[in-house]
C-alpha positions as CSV (number, residue, x, y, z in Angstrom):
1,M,9.3,13.3,17.8
2,A,10.9,10.7,20.0
3,A,11.4,11.4,23.7
4,D,14.7,12.9,24.9
5,T,17.1,10.0,24.6
6,Q,19.0,10.8,27.8
7,G,17.5,10.4,31.3
8,A,18.4,12.4,34.4
9,A,21.1,9.8,35.3
10,G,22.7,9.8,31.8
11,Q,20.9,6.5,30.9
12,D,19.0,6.2,27.6
13,A,15.4,7.1,28.2
14,P,12.9,4.3,27.4
15,V,10.8,4.5,24.2
16,R,7.3,5.3,25.4
17,V,4.6,3.3,23.6
18,L,0.9,3.3,23.5
19,L,-0.8,0.0,22.5
20,A,-4.2,0.0,20.8
21,D,-5.8,-3.4,20.2
22,D,-9.3,-4.6,21.0
23,H,-8.1,-8.1,21.9
24,T,-6.9,-8.1,25.5
25,L,-4.7,-11.2,25.1
26,M,-3.0,-9.7,22.1
27,R,-2.3,-6.4,24.0
28,E,-0.9,-8.4,26.9
29,G,1.4,-10.4,24.6
30,V,2.7,-7.3,22.8
31,R,3.2,-5.5,26.1
32,R,5.2,-8.4,27.5
33,I,7.4,-8.5,24.4
34,L,8.1,-4.8,24.5
35,A,8.6,-4.7,28.3
36,A,11.1,-7.6,28.1
37,D,13.4,-5.4,25.9
38,G,14.1,-3.2,28.9
39,G,14.3,0.0,26.8
40,I,10.7,0.3,26.0
41,E,7.9,1.4,28.3
42,V,4.2,0.8,27.6
43,V,2.5,4.0,29.0
44,A,-1.0,3.2,27.9
45,E,-3.2,0.3,26.6
46,V,-6.5,0.9,25.0
47,G,-9.1,-1.2,23.0
48,D,-10.6,1.2,20.5
49,G,-9.7,4.0,18.1
50,Q,-11.2,6.9,20.0
51,A,-9.4,5.9,23.2
52,A,-6.2,5.6,21.2
53,V,-6.5,9.2,20.1
54,A,-7.5,10.4,23.6
55,E,-4.7,8.6,25.4
56,T,-2.1,9.7,22.8
57,L,-3.0,13.3,23.4
58,A,-2.9,12.8,27.2
59,K,0.2,10.6,27.5
60,H,2.3,11.9,24.5
61,P,4.0,8.5,23.7
62,D,6.9,8.3,21.3
63,V,5.2,5.6,19.3
64,A,1.5,4.6,18.9
65,V,1.1,0.9,18.0
66,L,-2.3,0.6,16.4
67,D,-4.4,-2.4,15.3
68,I,-6.5,-1.7,12.2
69,T,-9.8,-3.5,13.1
70,M,-11.1,-1.9,16.3
71,P,-14.3,-0.3,17.5
72,G,-14.3,3.5,17.6
73,G,-13.2,4.2,14.1
74,G,-10.4,1.7,14.0
75,G,-6.6,2.2,13.8
76,L,-6.5,3.9,10.4
77,E,-8.9,6.7,11.5
78,A,-7.0,6.9,14.8
79,A,-3.8,7.3,12.8
80,R,-5.2,10.1,10.8
81,Q,-6.4,12.0,13.9
82,I,-3.1,11.5,15.7
83,R,-1.1,12.8,12.7
84,R,-3.3,15.9,12.7
85,Q,-3.3,16.6,16.4
86,A,0.0,15.1,17.5
87,P,2.3,14.9,14.5
88,E,5.3,14.3,16.6
89,V,4.0,10.9,17.6
90,R,5.3,8.1,15.4
91,I,2.7,5.5,14.3
92,L,3.3,1.7,13.8
93,I,0.4,-0.4,12.4
94,L,0.3,-3.9,13.8
95,S,-2.3,-5.9,12.0
96,M,-3.3,-9.3,10.7
97,H,-4.3,-7.8,7.4
98,L,-2.1,-7.9,4.3
99,Q,-4.6,-6.9,1.7
100,P,-3.4,-4.1,-0.5
101,E,-6.2,-1.7,0.4
102,Y,-5.1,-1.7,4.1
103,L,-1.5,-1.1,3.2
104,L,-2.4,1.8,0.9
105,E,-4.7,3.3,3.5
106,S,-2.1,3.0,6.2
107,V,0.3,5.1,4.1
108,R,-2.4,7.6,3.3
109,A,-3.2,7.8,7.0
110,G,0.4,8.8,7.8
111,A,1.6,5.6,9.4
112,H,5.4,5.2,9.6
113,G,5.5,1.4,9.6
114,Y,3.4,-1.7,9.2
115,L,4.0,-5.0,10.8
116,V,2.0,-8.2,10.6
117,K,0.9,-9.9,13.8
118,D,2.8,-13.2,13.0
119,A,6.1,-11.3,13.2
120,A,8.8,-12.5,15.5
121,A,9.1,-10.8,18.9
122,G,12.5,-9.3,17.9
123,E,11.1,-7.8,14.8
124,L,8.3,-6.1,16.8
125,V,11.0,-4.5,19.0
126,A,13.1,-3.5,16.0
127,A,10.0,-1.9,14.3
128,V,9.1,0.2,17.4
129,R,12.7,1.4,17.7
130,A,13.0,2.1,14.0
131,V,9.9,4.3,13.8
132,C,10.9,6.0,17.0
133,N,14.2,6.9,15.5
134,G,12.6,8.5,12.5
135,D,12.8,5.6,10.1
136,S,10.1,3.7,8.3
137,Y,9.6,0.0,9.0
138,Y,7.7,-2.5,6.9
139,S,7.9,-6.3,7.5
140,A,9.2,-8.4,4.6
141,A,5.7,-9.6,3.6
142,V,4.4,-6.0,3.7
143,S,7.4,-4.8,1.6
144,A,6.7,-7.5,-1.0
145,Q,3.1,-6.4,-1.2
146,M,4.0,-2.7,-1.5
147,S,6.5,-3.5,-4.3
148,D,3.9,-5.5,-6.2
149,L,1.4,-2.6,-5.8
150,L,3.9,-0.1,-7.1
151,R,4.9,-2.3,-10.0
152,R,1.2,-2.8,-11.0
153,K,0.5,0.9,-10.6
154,L,3.5,1.8,-12.9
155,E,2.5,-0.8,-15.4
156,G,-1.1,0.5,-15.4
157,E,0.2,4.1,-16.0
158,E,2.4,2.8,-18.9
159,V,-0.6,1.1,-20.5
160,T,-2.8,4.1,-20.0
161,N,-0.2,6.4,-21.5
162,A,0.3,4.1,-24.5
163,L,-3.4,3.8,-25.1
164,E,-3.7,7.6,-25.1
165,R,-1.3,7.8,-28.0
166,L,-3.6,5.8,-30.2
167,S,-6.3,7.5,-32.3
168,P,-9.9,6.3,-31.9
169,R,-9.7,4.5,-35.3
170,E,-6.5,2.7,-34.2
171,R,-8.2,1.6,-31.0
172,E,-11.0,0.1,-33.1
173,V,-8.5,-1.7,-35.3
174,L,-6.6,-3.0,-32.2
175,R,-9.8,-4.3,-30.7
176,H,-10.7,-6.2,-33.8
177,I,-7.2,-7.6,-34.1
178,A,-7.3,-8.8,-30.5
179,E,-10.7,-10.5,-31.2
180,G,-9.0,-12.5,-34.0
181,A,-10.4,-10.7,-37.1
182,S,-8.4,-10.7,-40.3
183,N,-7.5,-7.5,-42.1
184,K,-10.3,-8.2,-44.6
185,E,-12.9,-8.7,-41.9
186,I,-11.8,-5.6,-40.1
187,A,-12.0,-3.6,-43.3
188,G,-15.6,-4.9,-43.9
189,T,-16.7,-4.1,-40.4
190,L,-15.3,-0.6,-40.3
191,G,-16.1,0.2,-43.9
192,I,-12.5,1.0,-44.9
193,S,-10.0,-0.6,-47.3
194,V,-7.7,-3.4,-46.5
195,R,-4.8,-1.2,-47.2
196,T,-6.0,1.3,-44.7
197,V,-6.3,-1.4,-42.1
198,E,-2.7,-2.4,-42.8
199,T,-1.7,1.2,-42.4
200,H,-3.4,1.4,-39.0
201,R,-1.8,-2.0,-38.0
202,D,1.6,-0.7,-38.8
203,S,1.0,2.5,-36.9
204,L,-0.2,0.6,-33.9
205,M,2.9,-1.5,-33.8
206,K,5.2,1.5,-34.1
207,K,3.4,3.5,-31.4
208,L,3.2,0.6,-29.0
209,G,6.6,-1.0,-29.8
210,I,4.8,-4.3,-30.3
211,H,5.5,-6.3,-33.4
212,S,3.2,-9.3,-33.3
213,V,-0.5,-10.0,-33.2
214,A,0.0,-12.0,-30.0
215,G,1.6,-8.9,-28.4
216,L,-1.2,-6.6,-29.6
217,T,-3.7,-9.0,-28.2
218,R,-2.0,-9.1,-24.8
219,F,-1.9,-5.3,-24.7
220,A,-5.6,-5.1,-25.6
221,L,-6.4,-7.4,-22.7
222,R,-4.3,-5.4,-20.2
223,C,-6.0,-2.1,-21.1
224,G,-9.5,-3.6,-21.2
225,L,-10.3,-3.2,-24.9
226,V,-11.3,-6.8,-25.0
227,S,-12.1,-9.4,-22.3
228,D,-10.1,-12.5,-21.6
229,E,-13.1,-14.5,-22.9
230,V,-12.2,-13.6,-26.5
């Protein structure tokens, strides 16, 4: 929960921030950027994950800005502990990492935003204010990665669901088609008639909504029935 937005004199209360980064120069730079805003106060600076949790519980900041790669468990473990022990504190990950696994783990850890370290100073301030106000904030590069991850996840689910609609024999026929075998060759390999192979091929195309050998081959590659070395 963000701090009370009104101070004793009727002024907006500053956003109270904890900074956690094991690089002193990086912390100093971030602190200067936030302090220059005038409406943000850095109430604690730490260099490891354990200290981030301890200082969060002691200082009760509005926002904890956490690096990922730090001693003491790192920022993601710190985020998990903060979410469990101080769920009112908002968490912003500030990291050099853009790999999908870090983005996914930050979401699983309960982070409310993710910003890369090459972001502009104004974007850092905007991100801190956004998460403090109860919003999520992801930089453009992070959003693009997340969208790509979601797209690939959905595509993977679609492929899995489509593959599950096929019978074991249809999967065998599909694999042989993708490997370039003719109907006659498939029939000989599987010990069935050419007419039966044709029936399975027709069924495959109807179930998958794919009406060409090239399309069936691409599908077989996507679902791992054959390798791309075929």
